[in-house]
N, C-alpha and C positions, 0 to 999 in steps of 0.2 A: 504494500500500500504506500501511497505517496508520503504519508507522515514518516514512516520508518525509513523510506529511501532518503528523505531529506535529512534525517538525523544520522544516517549511516556514515556519511562522509561530508560534514558541513563545510561550506565554503570558507576559504581563508579569511573572508571578511569578518568572521566571528572569532578571530584570534583575540587573546588578551593583548592589550597594547600598553605595556608597562612604562612607567617613568624609567628612563635611563639616565641616571645621575652622571652627567659629564663633569666629574669632580676631581680629575687627576691630571697628570702631566701628559696631555693628549698627544698621540702620534697617529698619523694616517694609517699606518700598518695595524696598530692595535684597534683602532675604530673598525677597520674592515674585519679583523679577526673576531672581535666580539659579536658583531652583527651576524656573521656567518654561523657562529656558535649558537646565537639565539634562534636563528632560522632552523638549524639542525635539530633544535629541541621543540619545534612546533610553534615558535613565536614569529608571527608575520607582521608585526607592527611595533613601533616605539614612539614614545614622547621624548623628544630631544630636550633634556632638562638641564640647563646650566646650573651648577650646584656648588655649594661651599667646598673649597678645595681646588677650584680651578686656579692654575698658577697665574701670577701677576703678569707674566709675559703674554698671556692670552686675555687681552682686555675684552670686556663684554661688548659685543657688537662691533669689534674691531675687524679689520680685514683678515687677520690671522684667525680670529674666531670663526668668521664666515668660511674660511678655507677648510676648516675641520667639519663644519656643517655640510659643505659641499661633498666632502668625501663620504660622509654618512648617507647623504641623499643618493649619490651615485651607486653606492653599495646596495642600498635598499631598492633602487630601481632594478639593479641586476637580479636581485633575489625576489622581486615582486612583493616586497614588503611595503607597508604603508607608514607614513610619518605624520606625526602631529607636532607642530612647532609649539614651544612653550614661550609665552609672551613676556617673560620677566627674567631677572637675574638677581635674586632667587625668588622670594615671595614676601608679602602679597603683591599681586599684580597692580600695575598702573603707574609705575614710577621710572621704568627703564633703568633700574639699578641706580637711581638718584639723578639720572641725566635730565629728567623733565625739569627738576628744580635748579640744576646747575646753571648758573647765569640768569635764572628767572626765579628769584626767591619769592616773588609774589604768588607763585603757583604751588607753594607748599600747603600741606594739609591744614585745615582750619577746624576749630571746635568751639563749643561754648562751655563755660564753667562758672561756678559761683566763687566769688572772692571777697575778702574784706577790703582789699585795697587795689583798685584798678591800676594797671601799669600803662606806661606810655605806649600808644598804638592800639590799645584795646578798643573795641567797639562796644559801647555801653548799651545794653538792650533793655534792662529793667533794674529797679532797685526796690528792696523790701527789707525792713527791719535791720538796717545797717549792712545788709549784704547786697552785692551787685552781680547781676548776670552779665557776663561779657563774652564777646567772641574774640578769639586770638589764635595765633599759630599754635598747633599742638606740639611741634617739634618731634612728631612721630617719625619712625624710621621703618625700613624693611630689612630683611636679612639679605646680605649681599653674597657674591660668589667667591670672594677672596677672603683669606684669613685676615682678621682685623675688622671685618664688616658685619659681624654678627650682632645680635641684640646687645645693647649697652656698650658695644665696643666703639672706639673713637672714629672709625671710618664707616660706621653703619650708614647706608644711604638714606637721605631724607625721602619721606613719602610725599606724594603729590596729591593735590586736591582733585579727586576724581569726580567731584560734583561741579567742577569748573570746565566748561566746554573747551576753553583755551588749553588747559592742562591735558585734557584727554586728546585733543587734536595733536598736541606735541608728542604725547605718548605714542599715538598711532604712527606719526611720522618717523619717530626714532626707532620703532620696533617693526611693526607690520610692513610699513613701506620699505624699510631697509631689507627685510627678508624678501620682499617681492622684487625689489630691484636686483637682488643677487640671484634669485631662484625662481623667477616667474614661470619658467618652462616646466617646473614640477607641480605647480598648483593645479588642483583638480584631478591629478593623477596619483603620483606618489604621495604628495602632500594632501591630506584630507581635512585638516583642521588646525585652528589656533587654540591653544589651551590657556584660558585665563583662570588664575588661581586665587580664590577667596579674597578679592579686592577689599581693602580696608580704607574707609573714609578718613579715619583719624591717624592711621598708621599704627605700628606696634610700639610697645613700651610706653603707652600713654595711659594715665589714670586720671579719674575725676573729670573727664571731658566727654562731650557728646558731639556727634557730627554737625558740621555747619559748612557754609560756603559764602563767598561774597554775594551780596544781593539777596540772600535768603530771608533776611528780616522783612524786606518788602513783600516777598512771595508769601511769607507766613501771615503777615498782617492783611494783605489783600484777600487772603482766603478766610479771613475772619478770626485769626488767631491773636491772642493777647500775650506778648512776650512774658509777662509776669507769671502766666500759668506754667512756664517752663521751669520755674524753680522746683516744681514737683518731680522733674526728671532726676534731681539730685537728693530727693527725699523718699525715694522708693514709693511714690504715689502716682496715680493716674488720674487724669481729668480730661475734659474735652480738648483742652489745648495740647496736652501731650499726645493724645490720639491723632489730632490733626497734624502735629509735628511729625510723628512717625509715618503717617500716610504720605506727607509731602516729601520726606526724605527718601522713602522707597521710590516714589514716582520720579524724583530728581535723579537718583542713581540709575534707575531704569532708562530714563530718557537721555541722560548725558553720557553715561558710561556704557552700559550694556547695549543699548540700541546703536550707539556709534560703532562699537566693535562688531556687532551683528551685521550691520549694513556693510561694513568694510569686507567682512568675510564673505558674505553673500555675493557682493560685487566681484570678488576675486575667485569664485568657484569653489570655496571651501566652507566648512561649518565652524561656527563659534562653539567651542567645547570648553570643558572645565566645570567650575561650580561656583556658586555664590558663597558667602561667608558662613551661613548657618544651615543646619540640617532641615529647617522648616521654612526656608525662603522660597515658597512655592511660586509667588508672583514674579520673582526675578527669573524664573526658568523660561519664561515665554520668549526671551530674546535668544535663547540657545538653539542652534541647529541640532545639537545633541544635549538635551537637558542632563545635568549631572549633579552629583553630590560627593561627599568625602567622608568615608568611614575610617577614622583614625583613633588612636589612644584608647582602644577598647571601649568606645562610647557605649556600645552594646557588646556583649560577650557571653560565652557559655556560662560563666559564673554569675554574671549580672542578670542574664536573661535578655530576651529580645523585645520586651514590651514596656520597659521602664524608662521614663525620661524623654525629653524633647528630641534627643538624637534617635530614638527608636522609630521615629516616623520616616526616617530617610530610606531610600530605596522605594518605598511606596510613594513618597512625595514626588520623586523624579519620574517614576514610571507613569503615575497618573497624569502628571503635567505633559509628558510626551504623548500619552493617549489622547488627551483633549486637544493638544496642539497639532496632532497629525504627524508627529515625528516617529520615524521607524526605530530609532535607537535612543537609549538613555544610558548614562554611564555612572560608574562609581570609582573614585580613586580609593582603593581598598588596601588594607593590611598595613598602612603606615603606622609605625610605633605601636603595633598591636601585640607586641610580646609582653608588655606590662612594664610598669615603672621600675620594679625591683630588679628585673633582669630582662632588658629589652630585646636581647638576641634570642631569648628562649621562647620561640613561637612554634608550636607543634603542628604536625600535619592535621591533627584533629581540629585544631583551631582554624587552620586555613579552610578546611572543608566546611566548618560551621559558618564562617563569614561568607563564603561563596553561596552557600545554600540560603542563608538569611536574606541575601540580596536577590537571588534568583527567584525565590518563591513570592517575592513582592513585585517582580517584573523587570528587574534590571537585566539588560542584555548586552552591555559592553563593559568589560572589566579592565580597569587600569591599575595593575598591581603597583604598589609603592613599597619597594622600588628595586630595580637592578642597578648595582653600583659599578661604574667604570673602575673604581679603585676603592679598596678598603685599607690602604696604607696609612698608618699613623692615626691621627684623630678622625680621619674620614669614617672609620668603622663605627664611631660613636655618634655620628651625625644622623639622627632619626633612623636607627636600625629597627628591624633587621633587613638585610638584603634577602629578598624572597626569590631571587633568580640564581645567577651563576655561583654565588657564594653561600647557597643554602644547602641543607642536607639532602634536599629532594632533587637537586639539579641532574644527577645522572639519569633519573627517570622522569624528568620534567614533562616529557611528552604525554604522560598519563594525566597530568594536570591540564595541559593545553587541550587534550582531547575532551576532557570533561567540560572545560570552560567553553569550548566551541559548541558542544552539544547543548548546554543550557542556554547559551547566548542565541543559538539558532532556534531553539525551542520557543524562547520568549520573544522572538521577532516575528512581525506580520501575524499577530494573533488578534482575535476579537474577544475581549474580556466579557465574562458573564458574572455580573455582580448585582445583587438586588438592593443594596443600600447605598445611598448618596450621603456623603459627609460634607456639608457646607462649611467652609472654613475661611478665615482671614489669614493673611500672611503672618507667619510665625505663631499661629494659633491653630495647630493641627490636632489638638486634643488627644494625646496618646492614651490617657486614662480611659477616655470614652470608647476608643476603638479597640482597646485590648480585649474585651470580651468577644468582639467579632472574630479576632484572630483565634482565640481559644476555643470558639465554637464553630470554626471553619465556615464562617459566613462572609461572603465576598462583599467588598465595598469599594467605592471610588471617592477620592477627594475632589470636591468641586470648589476651586478658589473663588474669591469675591469677583474677580474680573470676568467670570463666566456666569454669574448669577442672572444677569439680564438675558442670557440665552436659554434659561430654563423656563419651562412652562408645565402646567399640570393638565392631565386629561384622564378622566375615569379613575381618579385617586392615585395616579402614578405621576412621577416626576420624569420629565424628559429633558436631556441636555445633549443636543446633537443626535448622534446615533445611539446614545445610551439611554436606557429606560430603567427606572428604579421603583420598587414597590414600597420602600420605606426610606426615611430620611432622618439624619441627625441635623437639626436645624435650630441652633441656639437662638436665633433672632426671629423665629416663627414666621418666616417669609412665605412658607407654603403649608398652611395649617391643614389643608385637606389631605395631605399625604401621611401615612401611618408613621408613628414614632416607635412602634414596637419592633425594634431592629432585631431582637433575638428570636422573633417568631418567623423570620424569613427563611426561604429555602437555603439549605446548607450545601456547600460545595461537595461534601462527602459526609455521610452519616455513620459514625462508629457505633457499634453495639453498646459500648461503654464510653463515658466522657474521656476525651483525650486532649487535655489542655495544652500539651506540648506539640500537638500535631498541627502543622501549618499547611494550608491548601490554597490553591488558586485554580479557578475554573475558567476555561477559555476554549475557543475554537481555533484549530491550526490545521492548515491544509484540508479544510472542509470536515475535520474530525473533531468530535467532542472530546475534550481532554481535562484531566485534573492532575496537577503536579503537586506532589506531597513531599514534605520535609519533616524530619524529626528534629525539633529544636531543643530537645531535652537531653538528659544524660543517661536515660535508661531506655531499653528496647520497648517498642510499641507492638503489641500483638492483640488484634481484635478483628472481629468480623465487621465488614463495612458494607454500606449500601450507597450506590452512586445515584445522582439526581437524573440520570438518563437510563432508559431501558436498553436491553440488548446485551450481546456478548462483549466482554471486556478483555483487553490485552494489557500487559504491563511491560514497561521498558526501563531497564536500569541504565541511567545515563552515565554512570561511572564506568561500567563494563561495555556499554553499547550493545547489550543483548536484550531480546524481546521474548516474552513467554505468554502463555495463557494466564488469566487471572480468575480465581475461583471464589473470590469474596473474602478470603482470609488474608488480612493484611499483616505482614511481618516487616516492620521497619526498624532496623537496628539503630543504635546510637550512631549519629552522623550519616544516617541513611536518607536517601532521596529516591523518589520513584515517580514515574509517569504512568497513569492509568488512562486508557483511551478506548473509545467505542469502536468496534470493528464488525464488519459483516461476517456472515457464516463462513465464506470461503477464506477470508483473511484470518479468522479465528482458527479454522481447521489447519491452516499453514503454520501456525505458531506451535512450538514444542511446549510440553509441560516443563515447568521449572524443575531442574534436578535437585535432589535433596541428598547429597552424599552423606553416608554415615560418618560419625566422628571417629577419628583415629586416636587412640591413646598416645599422648605425647611421649616420645622416648626421653631418655636422660641425655641431655646435650653436654658436651665437654668443651670448655673454652680452649682453643688451640692457638689463638693469636690475639694480640691487643696492640693497636697502634694509637696511642693517645694524641699524636700529632694530627691525626685525622678523626679522632673520636670514633674509632671503628673496632668492634669486637667480632671475631669469627668463631663459630661453634660447629662441632661435628657430632653426628649421631648415626645410628643405624636403625632401619625398619625392615620388617619382613614384607614379602609380597602382599598385595591386596589393593583395595580401592577405598577412597574416603577423603575426608577433610581433616587436616591437621591444624590445630589452633595452639599458638604460643603467646605468652605474655612477655612483651619486651618494649623497651623505650629506645629509639623513637621510630625510625624507619627500619624495616626488616625485609631482606630478600632471601629467598630459599632456592637452592639447587638440589636436584635429585640425580645422582649418578652423573653429575656434570651437566645436566640439562636444567636450564632456568625454569623454575616452577612458579615464579610470581614475586611481586613486591607489594608491600603493604605499608601505608603511611600513618595509620593509627590503630590502636589496639581495641579489642583483641585481634591479633594478626592470624587470619585464617587462610590456608592454602589448600585448594582442591587438588589432590594428588591422583585423581582418577586417571588411569592409563599410564601413570609414571612409575608406579611401584611394580616392576616386572621381574626383578631378580629375587633370588632366595633371600639375600641380604642386600638392602639398598642403602647407599651412602648419602646422607643428608649434610648439606653445608648451609648453615644459617649465618648471614652477615647482618649485624645490627649496627646501624650508623646513629650515633648520638647527636643531640642538638648541637648546632654550631655555637651555642652559648659556651660550650666547653673550650672553644678555640678563641672566641672573640669577646666573651663576657664571663659570667660566673659559671662555676662548675654545676652541671646537672647530671644526675645519675643516668646511666644508659647500660643497655645489655639486657639479658634475660632477668626477669623478676624472680 
């Protein structure tokens, strides 16, 4: 059937497109070598990301800098890889590594604050009780690409006022236009986008200030605002004035920054990519050709859960924005600093699978791993680790990860969502506590941001927004009173025989086929009978292995498991095999035969008699097994199970188990590894 044929060998367009930190002493030869290595491991795209550690001899946006970018582009074109340019050096975007402000100090970031004593140059906005609300330069900075340019360091580049059209025009001229002058022949082919990274109005290292720009006082007053109301911004209060201020700031940033970049990208045949500053900035997504977000610092995680806090709305936020805007793809910059604060290099394969599944089941279909490092020499290895590419424990078998990412990205592209509940939301008000029960009860929903409310109408008790129809609504402002508020009474994507609060589901149509994609977000196996919302015979597809089987209604979804269930006709169902269930093999006693601490690798040997079945071992972290010298499989999270059917053919079979420990043992703190 078409669905399975599409998933069998997804197009390279569904590749992960990792950040590639250009953070070392660049050479043309090494650039070519690394790109060819990426390609050999199934990676068909990169974000060229200038990063801390770039040598001073390679000035940002210098001719030497562009010479290295050209080598990368030429190599990618030879390999049919896609490139996304990164628009800053390093982040947040909008300042061209300080060049926007250099020679133009009036273009630096502005903010408002409350002070006892106004300083020379302050714009006085309001006074109350001996306090003065003033606008002034924030002296905010960004992180630069050379040592000495990081937060609070003397050469940290000044941030620019991205609410000022003149500053944004200068930013585009310095960056986008410079790239186009050098590489126009690659645009729309090898080059598919420009990545803008969490632009900050005030800049970094700023406290006690809120965004502002020249002339904004008049804009605010003309809209009916009273500047005195803005004292509440610094008192943790809200009023009509602060709500108006927030609305106008969002509109200003959309119109001056995002819209300008979006127009430029569209006019030059590429997409604006990247992400806004916050996980719930749904209104800012409308200017992106590829709406995106940024899952970093374990904002959600296996230990925290996937439904707590404002960051838990991401993935769903970008995917729903893309659906409403008619965009094919939506992205997430994922895995950055996700090893944890105590030991940032210690990120397990189980963690990686959890983060990928968290995003996929919400509809993300373009994954931007953070990051592949050009170099981990010296301090570079501690700059936002871990490396999740060539310097990771999984790299020898990374094609398994790229295969999975391609399949889930392909699966979630060109789909028609089936969701009975509309969630009307304002920007940065996506109500994670309200939608959590929908996730836990496998009830599909879609965010409808404020900018789409006027496109909604009701008919026969249903809410319609474009092609989407809803039988219930979360409507805090009671705009559509005739639609049901009983959200938990709506049709479920899948109905388990017993409640399964850690089961995540998304229902959609793909290739003309009714589908439900399932993810186990918990730490224990899920075993239950289930009922689908559509009648007929059902198949199942394991996106990790790429294998399809018949489904009989009994769901077994192990920890870190994901599964596609799909409706199929009689002939298609008859062509599917039954899922094998190999008998467990009693684990033999393994003997440690070698240990290489310089690579964090332990090798064990054992013997088994002839037979068939599945062998399970408990080990940290990645494990590969060979039987009589024949590769039997690799596993990235425990328990590690290997199907030995057809491999145990001799009276005594020699097993070799190789356990590779976390790279934290080489680059960070020690983490136990080997057989438990």
